[in-house]
N, C-alpha and C positions, 0 to 999 in steps of 0.2 A: 443832496450833497452837490454844491456849487463848482464850477468851472472857475478855476484860477489861470491867470497870465502863466506861469510857468509851464513850463513844455511835459512836466512830468505830471504834470495835472490834468490834462486833455483829456477827457473820459474819450473812448475808442467809439461809441456812436455821435461826438461831435469830431472826433477825425473826421471821418468817413463824413464830412458835410465839407471839413476842410477841404478834400479831396477833391469833392464834387464840384466847388467853386473854383479850382482850381485848374482840373481837368476838365469841367464839363463832358463836350459829347467822345469824348477819348474811350477806348473801350476798357472797363475794368475787368470782368470775368468772362469767360466764355467756359461752355460746357457744354459740349457734341453742338448741335446746331443752333444754342439758346446763347445769345451775347447780349449783357448789358454795360450800360456808360455809365461814368461815375454819376451822371443827374439822372436817372434810371434808377439806379443801385441806392442811391440816397431818397429820393422820393416814395419808391417800393416799400424801402425800409422803414420808413416811415410812418405808411398807411397799415404796415404790419405788427409794428409797434404798438400801438394804438388799437389796435384787434385783440394784441395779447393782455395789455390794461384791461380791455372791456370783460376778457376770461380770468381775470381776477392776479394775473401777475405783477408781480409789484419786485422795487427791489430790493434785491436779497434773495427774489425764488429763484431756485432751479425749474429750467424748461428742460424737459427730455427731448431730443429731437430724435426722430427715425428717419431720415429723411438719406437716400443714397447721394450718393455724387450728383451734386448737379449746381446751377444757379440757386435754385428754393433754399438748397441747405444754407450757403452762404447768406444770403437773403435772412434766413431766421436766426442765423446765430448774432448779426450784428444789428437787426431788433430786437434781442435778448438785451445787447447792449445798451442801447437806447433806452430801453425801460430799466436799467440799473439791475437786469436780472443775469442769471448764472446761467450760459448755454450746458448742457448735459447732452452729451452726443453719444447715441448708439445703432449698432448696426440695423439696417432697415431690415434685414431677414431676421431677425432674434425670434424664437419661437414665443407664442406667450408666454408660458411657464418663466422662460427664462427676463424676460422685459416685464412681466408681474413682480419679479424677484427686484430687478433696479429699480422700479417705480414705487417700488416702497421704501426706498434706502434714501429716494432723491425727493417724496414727497411732493410734484411738482405741482404746481394749479392745472396744468393741460399738458399733453401729450400730442408734439405737433407731428405727424407721423404720414409717409405716403401712400400707403392701404389701409383699409379698417382692420384695427384689432382689438380684441376684447381684452381692455384692462381697466382696474376701478379706478379712470381719472376719466375725464373729461377728450377724447382724440380729436383732434383737428385735421386738416390737411391743407400747405401754404393758399390754394386756391379762396378756399374758405375764408379764411384770415381775411384773403385781400378783398373781399365781396364786403364786410364787415364793416370797412373805412374806407373812405375815396381823401383822404386828409393829408395830404403832401408836407404840411409845413413842417418846420423843423419841432423836435420835443425839445421841453427843457432837461440841461446837462444833468443827467444821471450818471453815477458811478459805481461798475457793478463791483461787491465786495470779494467776488472771486470773479477771474475772466474768462474760467473753463472749469469744468468739472468729468473730464472722461472717466470710464469705468476697466476696471480689470478685472478678470476671474484668474490671473495665476495658474498657476499648478493644479490648485485644488478646485477650481471649475466655479467657485463660488462667488459672486460677485462683489465689488468694492467700487465705491464710488472717490478719485482722488482730487480732490476739490484746491486748486492753488491758493496757494497763500498771496499773490500776486492781486493786486483788482485790478479792473478795467482800465486799465490808463496809459498812456500813446508810450511813457516810459519803457514798458513790458518790451516794446519792437522797436527800439532803437537804438539797443548797444553794437548794432554791426554783426554779431556772433556768426549770424545765419551768412553774411556777405549777399545780402540782395541789395541788388541799387533801386532809386528812387524810379526809373525809365526802363527797368530789367522787365523779363516775362517769366515768371513762375512756371513751368511744367510739372504737374502735379497727378501722376498715374495711382500714388496710394489711396486708401480710404479714409474718409474724413472723420470717420468716430474712433481712431485710432491718434493717440497723441503728437506721435509724428508727423504727418499727413495734414493734423488740425494746425498747432504750433506752425510749422513752415509755409501753409498756405496762408494765415493770415500776416503771419510776420511781413512776406513780401507784399502782399495786398496793402497794408495797411501804410507801409514805407512809401506806395505809390505803383508798385509793379502791378503790371496786369497777370492775372492768373490765370492759365488754361488748365482747368480741372478735368479729368477722362472720368468719364463714367465709371470705366473699371478696367484694370489695365490690360494691353494687348501692347506681345513685344514690339510688332513693327511698328504699328499705330504710333507708339511712343516717341520713336525715331522721325515718323510723317510727322508728327505735330512739332518737334525740335525745330524743323526746319520748316514749316507752312509761319512758324510764328515769330522765327529767329528768337527762340526761346535760349537766357542766358544763364538758366538757372533749373536744375531738376533732382528733383527728390528718387532715390529709388532702396530697396531693401535685396538684399543679396540674391534673392530668391528672383528675382526681377530680371537684377545685373547677368544671372543665368540665364535667364531664357534669353535674352536679347543679344549674348554673346554665342546661344547655340543657335540664330537666324543662321542659315545658310551664307557665306562670309559677302555673296554677290548682292543680298537684299543687307546683309548689313551695310558695308560700305556703298550703300545706292545712295545714299540720303545726306545732305548736306550740313554738318554738326559744327560748324564755323564759328558759329553764334555762342556758342557754348562756354561761359565762363565757370560756371559753378557744379560738379555734381558731388550731392551728399549721398552718402550710404550709413545707415545707420538700424536699430532694431533687432538686427540679429549678427551672429557671428559669420564674418567674410572670412572664406579660403581662400589661404595665399594666392593660391595659382590663377582664381579667378579675379581677385584685384591685382594682381601682376599684369594680367591682361589687358583692364582697362586702364593702367596706367600705361602701359606701352602704344594702347590705341588713341588717347584723348591726352596724354601727356602728365606726369606727376603731381603739375603742377592746379590742376582743374579735378584734383579728386580727393574728398576730405570723408573725413569720417569721426560722429560723435559716439561717445558713449554714456550713457547716464539712463538713469530712470523718470518716467511720466512725473512722480516726485520731486526730482532739482534737487536734491540735497548738495549736488557735486557732479561736476561730469567732465572728461578728459575729450581733448579736439586731437589731430594729426594731420597733416597734410599727407599727399602722397608722394610727394621730397623729401620729409623725414619719415615715411613709412620705408622706405627704401633703405636708409640708415639702420631701422629697428624694425624689420620684418615682423609684421604677426603681430604688433603694438597696437592698442587702439587711444595709443598718445598720452599726455603728460595731462596731470589735473590744471585745467581754466578757472573753473570756480569752485566754491566750498574745498572739502578736505577727502583724504581718502589713505586708506592704512588698509595691510594685509593681517589678519589676525588667524590663528591656530586654535582649534576648537577647546582651548582652555580659557582663551581671550589674550592669549600674548600677542604681540604683537611680532611679527616674522622678519627678517633681514631681507634684501635685494637675493633673487632668484630662489626662494622659498613658495613653495604653494600653499596658499590658506582660501579663508573666504574673505572676499572686499567688502570693507564698510565704509559707511562714508557720512558725512556730517554737513551741513549749512554751515558758515563761517562764522562763528561765534560772536554773537551781537546783532547778525541779521535777524530779522521775521521767521519764521516758519517757512518754508516752500511751499506746505502741502498741509492735508488734515485728512485722514480716513475719515470716512463713513462707510461703516461694515467692517473692517478690521483695523488690527493692532500692526505696528511696525513691529518687525524682528530687532530687538536694539540690546546691544553693552554700553549702560549708560547713557550717553547721548548720542553714540555712533547706531547707524543703523544698514542694516544689509538688504539688499534687491535678492539674495541668495546665490550668486555669482561668486565663482573660484576661479582664482590668477595667482600672479607676483609681479613683482617690480621690477627693472632691472636699477641696477649702480646710476643711473641717469633720471629716475622719477618714470620709466616709462611703463603702462602699465600693459598686462598682457594677460587677455583672459582665457580658462582654462576652459569651464561650462558653467551651469549652474548647479547648484549644490544638490538642487533635490534630483536631478536628472543623471547625475554619475551611478556609473554601475561598476558594482566591486565584484570582478571575476576571479576566483581564488585569494583572494586578499589584495589585489593588484585596482587602483585605479582603472578607468576607463571614461573618456570624455566622448560623448556621441558627436560633439560637434568636430571633433578630430576624425572620428569616421564616416562621418557625413562629408566632411570636404573631400576625405581619398574616393567615396563613391562616385558623389557630384563629378568629380575629373572623369570620371568615364565618360567618353561618347555619347554612351546610348541611356545613361542614366537621366531623367531629365530633373528629379527629386529626390531626396530620402530623407528618411526618420530615420533614427537608432533608437531603441530602446532596452533596454534591462528585462528579462524572463525568467521565472524560479529555474534553478538547476539542482537534482540532487544531487551531485558531484562539487561546482565551482562556487554555490551559491546563488549565481545570474551566469546568465550566457548572454552575449550579446545576439541581436536579433535585429536583424535591417528590415525596413518595410523600400521599395524603391518604384519611383512611377517609374517605368520601363516597356518595350515590347515583351510582350509573353513569351518568345522564343529566344531571350538574350540568352546567352552561353554563359552560365554560372560559371561552367569550369573557367571559361577565360577572363570571368570577373575576380575571382579567385587569385588571377595570377596576377592578376592588376592590383588589387589590393597587397598581394605579397611582397609586391615592388615599392610599397608607401608604408605598410603597418606591421609591427613586430606580430606577431602570432596569437599571442593573446586579445589582441584588442581587434581581431576581424572575426565578422559576426561568422558564428555558428549556423546559424538558420537563416533563408530569404524569405520573403515575402513580395510577391509580385501586385501593384495596384496600378489602376487605369487613372484615376485622377490626381491632381498636385496634393502633396501632402501639406502645403504649409497654405494659411490664408492669405488675403489680399496684402497686408501687412507683412507677410513672411514670418508669420507666426505658429509654432504649432505646438500643440496639449501632448505630451510624452506621456504624461501620467494617466491620458486618458485613455490614450492608444494601447499602452499596458494594460489597466486595468481591463479591458476589452476582450486582451487576450491570456487573460488567468483567471477568469469569472468560472 
């Protein structure tokens, strides 16, 4: 596949070469103590691309990438695009059996990993690939048939691949959706194997922003890096927002965040109190939220300014279509809670395809499993995931609402609410909380009494020492519930 002169047909690998020609010795990406200029990024990824070809990677191949957040992760993805292959990122800490299940789906010629791991494919690290080729010259232009193929286990824990419907061309990054700027600085604390951090990081980088990629999230370090690099753009999930907000005030306000223009949060419901706190701190015009799935059939966006007029909403539909259906498939009027269904705008090509799963569908409408409602103005409000809802004596309890109330308590660092079997009520609300072992549960119940009706309040509590959500703000409630009902 050859490059045309139209911007919409610029292969992503060629785009990196263009930026290298324009920006040369300016820094492109930083992670920890390692930095690469645009020239270095171009030359190293050309070497990596040739090494991948030597190991059987071709246009259209999926390449499983188990490399932690680092400059090397970014380089490996770009090298894939230069070959015309599809980056297929996974957590570098996956157990061998889980990684093998993903490899069986992806069928990659090679797995790029940071540590040795036993799977039924050739496993190489980035240094090994670099040693295989010293040719830094550009490769022939090639377009990946899909620009990414992240994984998702969903609530079942069974892996699936979500292969993007968009090819690896620059047009996918020049829409302006994410509010990146060509000379901006993107601060990315999220794990790159998740779709949100992956998409947002490369959207900024390929526009020309410098990418500051954190090896792992740390609340104070995020603020320090914003100040140090003059960060203009930062990605967060609500769990990160909560940890930053809970820093001692003299620590949180110690750093100069005046360079920040845009703060995006997504991937999980954000408690109203926490969002309000960030709006009060940084200003509503800087706070933005997106609701969508990796599948990208449709999505909503809302600014902090809009949110103040529509508290709790995740915004109006920006692309694609959405509607709320009852269990029989009937569309519900504004204000009534049902399952959220989405579809790609008719006439456009599919936005994704699954490997290893089937979509939950009603006709040409699909569900990600979320429950919510729309107001008269078309603003969407989410209640929770359909599979996570708890039925207490016939009444619906949405875990996100209970978690929001729990997380507002100053001693609760994080929480997860699940439903456990109950002989009387069918299910009871059980709360796992990351909190000091000596937390006063009676005082916590008083706190909840002021925020939740009685049937929504946890009947039982379990104190844990570690965060309940992963680096991307995700939690597997179904697995936590299964572990407690065996």
